[in-house]
N, C-alpha and C positions, 0 to 999 in steps of 0.2 A: 747375890748380885751373880754367879753364874747363870739363876734361871731369868734375872733382868736381862741378861745378856741372850741366853740366848732365844728368848723374845724378839727382840732386837735384829737376829739374826734371822728369823721366822717372818718378822715381820717385812723385811729390806726383800728377805727370797721371795716371798709372799706378790711386793710386790714387781718387785723385778719380772717376775711368770705374769703375771699381771699384764706388764708394762711389754714385751715381747708377743703375749698372745694376741696382743689388743694392733701391735706391729700388722701379726699375723693377719687377724680377721682381717685388717685393711685392707693385707694387700690382695689375699683372698673377694672382697668386698672391690677393690679396685678392676679386680681383673673378670668379675664375674658382669659387676657394668660396663664395662667396656663392651664383655659379649651382647650385652642385650644391647646395648646402642649400637652397636653395630647393628646387631638385626633386628631389630628396627628401622633402624637406619635405610638399609635395602628393601624392607618391608614399605617405606611409608616411596620409596622410591620408583617400586610397580606401583602401588595403585594411583600417584602421582600423575605418575606416564599413564597409566591407567584412564585415570579420567579427567586431562589435557587431554588425551585424544576423544573419549567426548566431548569434554565440554567444544575445541572447535570443530567438532563436528556440525556438535547443533547451532556454535556461530553461524557455520558458515547453509547449514536450512537456512535460518530465519536470514540472513542475509538476500541467498538466492529467492528467500522467495517472494520479496518486498522488492527488491530488482525487477522481480520478474512483471508482477504485479501493475509497479508505476508506472506504465504509459500505461497502463488499464484503465485507471486507475486516473490518472492527469485528463484523458480522451473525456471519463465519464463528467469527471469534474467541468471539464471546459462546457462539452454541452448538459451538464444539467439534470444527466439522465441516472438519478437517484437510485430508483429502482436497482440497474445494470452497477450500480456502486456496490449497493452493498451486497446482491450476487457476487461481485468481487470477490469482496472479504470475506465471506458467508467461505469463498472455493479457499483460498488461502488455507484457513484454523480445517474446513474441510480432508482440505487433503494433504499439513501435518502439523500430526501426533502431539512431533518436541512443540510444538507455538499451540499456548494455551487461550491465549485473544488477541484480537489485533486493534489496535486503537489508530482512530481517524478523525482529527480535531480541525476543522477551518479552521485559520490562521482570526486574531482577535485583531481586528484595529482599532482604530481611534475612537469607534461607539461604544465598544467593552460587552459586545453581547457578543457570547460564548456560541458555537455548535460545534457539537462532535459525540459521532458513534461507538463507542466500544462492540466490536463482534464476541461470539464466545461458547464454549459446549453445554449443554447445561447439563450436570452430571446427573442427576433425577429422569431425564427420557433422551437423553442424546443427542438431544436435536442442538443443531448451529439455531441460535439466536440473534439478534443485535438490539439490546437498548444505551437512551441517551445518557451520556458524559454526565452525572449529576452536581461533580462538583467542579473546583477553579481549576480545570489543568494546567491554566499558566505561569503555578508556579510549581509545576513537577517539572523536573532534567529532560526529561526524554521528548516532550515541548520543546523548551526553547533550547537543548540542543541541536535538536531537531533541525531546529527556521533555516537554520547555516550549513555550508557544509554539502558532503556527499556521504552522510549518514555517518552517525554517533551511536554509539550503547551506553545506558546508566550505569549509572550504580545500582548494587539491590536494595529497595523498598517491599517494604511489606505488605502486600495487593489487596483492595481494598473489596474485592471479586471475588478473590482465593484467597485463606487464609496458606498463606507460603510465602518464603521472600523469589524477589520475578529480578529481573531482568529485559529491558525490554531495548531490542532495535529498532531508531527512526530513522524516516528520510522526509526529506522536502518535496513537498507538491507540488510544478508552480504550475501556470500557464500555457499560454503559446508565445505569447510575450516574455518570459521565461523568468516571471514574477510568485513568491513563493506563495499561493492562497493555499496552503493545511501543509499539517507533519501527517507522516502516516507508523505507526510501530508494529512493532512483534516481540510477544510476552510471552518469555519462553522462564519457566520456575529455574528454580537451582539448590538439586536433589541434589547433585553431587558434594556441593559445600558443606549443608548437611553431615552424608553418611563417612565422607572425610571428617569431618571432628569427632563424631561419637568413634571411629576405629582408633584416633588414636591418640581421645583418653582411655581405651583396651589394651592398648601396646604399654601405654605408659602404666598403670593398674600394675599389671603381670612381670613389668618389667621391675617393682619391688618386690616382690616375695622373696628372689635370693640376697637384697640386702639386710632386708629387714633381719632372716634368722639370726649370718654369720655376725649380726652386729646384739644380740641378745645371747650371743654363745662367750663375749669378750666383759658383757654389765655381768651374768654368770660369777665371771669365775672373781670382781672388782669386789666380787660379797652382798650380801642384802641391802645396806644400806646407801652403799651407789647405784647402787640395781635401781630401785627404791624412786632414790632419787635424780637421774636419766630418765629411768621411766612416768614422770611425770612431767623432770622440754618436756619427752616427746611427744605427749598425751596433749600436750598446752600449747605446739606445734601445732600440732592435728589441728588442736580447734581453731589456732587464729585462723588455720592456712583455711581452715570450713568457712569458716567467718568470714573471713576476706573473702572468697569463692563467690557462696553465696550475695555478697553485695554485689557481686560481679551482678551474678548474673538477672539478681532485683534492679540495679541499674537498667540492665538490657529490656526487660522486661517492661520500668517505669514506659522508656523509651517507647517501645513498643504498644503500649500502654496507650501512652497520650498522643501515638502517628493513630491509630483506630479512631478518634474523637474527631467528629465533622469539621472538617477546617470552616474557618467564615465566612459567609455568607456575606462579602456586598451590600450595602446600602441599597436599596432600589424604594421605587414609589410607591410597591403596593409592601413591605417586609420590611423591620431592622428585625435579629435577633442576636445573642451572645450570652455566651454558658461556662461558665467555671468550674473547676472540676481537684475538690485538695483531696489525698486522699490521708488517711491518717497514718496508712504504712508507705514503704516505699512504692506497693500498687496495695489498690482494691478494688469495692469490689460494686462500687455506683455507675452508671454512661446515664448517657444520652447521645443521643442524633438524633442528627433532620433531612432534610436535603428535597427539593419540590422535584415535584413530579404530575408531568401533566395539567399545568398551574393551579395543582393542590402542595400542602405547605404539608410532608408527612414528618410526624416528631414524635421521637420518645420518651422519658426519662424512667429510673430503676433504679433495685438495692439489694445489689444479692446481699443474703443472711454471714454472714460473719466477711472477717477480712484476710487480706493477705494473699498469698500463692489461690487458693481452694476458691478467693471468689475470683479475684484475679480469671482464670479459665473459667467460669458460669459466666462468665461478666463478655469475655472474648465471645464467645459462643453464643452467649444472645445475640451478642449485636449482629453476629456474622449472622444469623437467622431474620433477622427481624430484617437487613438489607435484603435478603435473600428472598422473603416473604411480599416487601412492599414498594417492590418494582413490581408486581407482576398482579395484589390485593391492594381496594381500596376502601373496602372497609377494616373499624380499626380492629372489629370483636374477632373479624377473621383472622388477622393480624393476631391477636392475641391469645387466641387458639391453636395457632399453628405454634406462635412462640412455647404456648406451653406441654403439645405433645411433646416437643424436642427436650425438651425440660425434663419430662417427668419419665418420658422412654428411657429405660434404665438406672435411675436415676437410686441406689443405693445407699448415699449419703445423707438427706435428707435434706439437700440444697434449695432452696427456693430463692426465689425473690417475687420481688413486688414490680409492677409497672404500669404504667400508666402510658397510650400509645391513642396519638391527634391527629388529625385528618384538617385542615384546614384550608379552606374552597377560597383562595387568589383573587373569585372577582366576586364574586356573597356574604364574604364571610361567616359562611354557614359551617360551623366545626361537631365534627361528627368524635366522636371520642370511647375512650371505652377501658374503665377503669380495675385492677389488680390488685387489692388488697392497696395500695401504695396513696398516699398525702395528698389529699387538695388543694388543685390547683388556688392558689388565686387572681383575681379578674380587679383589674381596673380602669377601671374606666373616669378620666377624667379625673376628678378629687374627689369618684367613691374608691370603695372598695368592696370586693366581697368574694364569697367564698364558691368555687364553682362543686353546682349539687355532679355525685355521684354515686352509682351505687356498689354497695359493701360486697364488692368479687373475692375469691382467697384470691392468691398469690397465681402465683403462675409451679411450674414447678411439684404441684401437690398430689392433684388428678388428673391422671391425661385426661379422660374423656369428661373434661367440665365446660361447660359451654358458657359466653362471659354475655352481656349484653352490649350494645350498642345504644349508647347515650346524643348527644344532639340539643343544639342550641345554638346561636348567631349571637359574633362576634361583633359588635359599632366598630367601628375609623374610627382611631384615638386610641385603642384598647391595650393595657397589656395584659398579659400573662406569665407569671410568674410562679417556677416551679421548681422545687425544689424534691433534696433527701431528708428522711428521718436524723440526721447527721445537723441539720439545723435548728430543728425542734429541740434537738437534745444534744449540744452542745455543753458540755462540764466548764462549770470554774474549776480552781481549785477547794470552795466547799465543798462541792458535790450535789449545786445545782444544777439546773440547766434550762437553756436560754429562753424555752416556751413557743408556744404560739401567739404568748400575752405582748411576750416582747415581736415577737416575726411582725405581728401590728403596731406597738410602737415604731419602729425604725419604719414605717410608713408613714404611718399618722405624720410621725414628730411628734407626738407625747407619749403618754400614758396607754396606747391603742386603742380600740372598739370595746363599748358598752351594748348592751344589749335594747339597750333602748337611743342611742345614735351611729345604726346601720351606714347610715346616711349621709353620713356630715363629712365634708371638704375634708381632702387631705391636701397635701402641699404639692405642688404641678413636680413631678420629674421631666428635663433633659430627654431621654429617649432609657434603652434599655440596661444600656451600659452605669447611667446614673441612679439605677435599683439598683443595681449588682452591686456598685461597689456600697449605697450606702449598707444592703445589705449588708460586705464582707465585713463595713469596718462597723458595726451594731456587736456584730459576732464576735468579731474580734478584741472590741474590747471588755464584751462582759467575761472573754475566756481568762484572757493579761497574762497569756503567757503559757498558761498548763496543757499539759500534754493532750494531742486529741482524741477520743476518746470517739470517733467514728469519722469512716470517708465524710466531707462534704459536699456537697452538688447541688446549681443551680442552672434554671435555665430560660431565661430572661424574653418573652416574643412579643414583639409591638404590630401591630396588625395597623396597615394605614389605607386600607380601601382599593 
């Protein structure tokens, strides 16, 4: 009896001591956390002040630069002095290092025609250059808001010419009668925002160290069982927080990756093009891109080995290199070789990408192309289909000095080109069966596909690229029947109207 009583007293004593120690630990934790938060607030306030001063300074520089050049630009636009206009825009970039580029876009009227220029500093040569704006700038905030008022800053966005977060200050350009005829804007990178985010994260991590130490002291006093229980709860919370953080970051990465895809081109008398990308995870390694320059359609489609964040990083780099090279080079084999050089240089991870690059002359229908280990495109002519003849080159990123061959063919008016990644042919259902080329042909033909002796039989007529894309997507969805997606699935359909 006495032994049991003494045991109960000792147990109660241990619990009281543990409770007192926990209260003491809580008090110490409160004081430590309060000091850490106070120090962090002071540091953040100083950083915010410095960043705010720099941001305000850059803001004033950009606004003053546009205000200074605006009368000159309006005079050149009115007198149609295009060379002088370009020189004025180049002078803004040359004289203001804070401004990485100047946008000049004519107002789009009822005819829907767009005419715009982007003046920028070439990182490779340090030269100031001009290029045609190859996307629909009427959808951009800086253009829409720049048409009205006396100057406005756009919301942050990912630049199509630089891998950076940008903001644009834009103002309307008037003719002598006071009508708005164009919009001029100055692009400014938002470097301070990224550095502040990194510093904030580091400060938060440092402030957690004393808190964790004092929590561990209380857990040891409560005993091994309670220690293991609380440790398990903490591990679960950490994993859950990391998972939430990763999901948020993947969501942001998915939005950025989606924004990197080319905006839809309005259907024209020459061309109709549609594409789709469905990553197996929140981000993926498939990509496609297209733009029109000098009467030619430049396009590509590719597939980086693997999935997730590593493949997405390689994908974003590859897209940026394609845009950089294709805005200056017409030969698709040279474009592929340039992309291969960048993908191979310093590649210690073994990452590579299959790639198809094409250049379609919209006046003649001549298609020049280069294939780097990618799937053969399918050409649909009226109610006939055929595979495009491609050379079996190796993917990019494998061998830096690899030479790639150019091939050519002629696309007739009304022809459609179906390009796709292996996520189409290798789509897998719950039984482990692959969709395969036979089912691709079946979806196009509307029956059991092509046999060796019926290559030229008539196919169902497709109203346009969107119907072909929808037909293929429906066929894949019906085949996999809800099974988990095994690979990124990307398709691009081009209809040449002649």
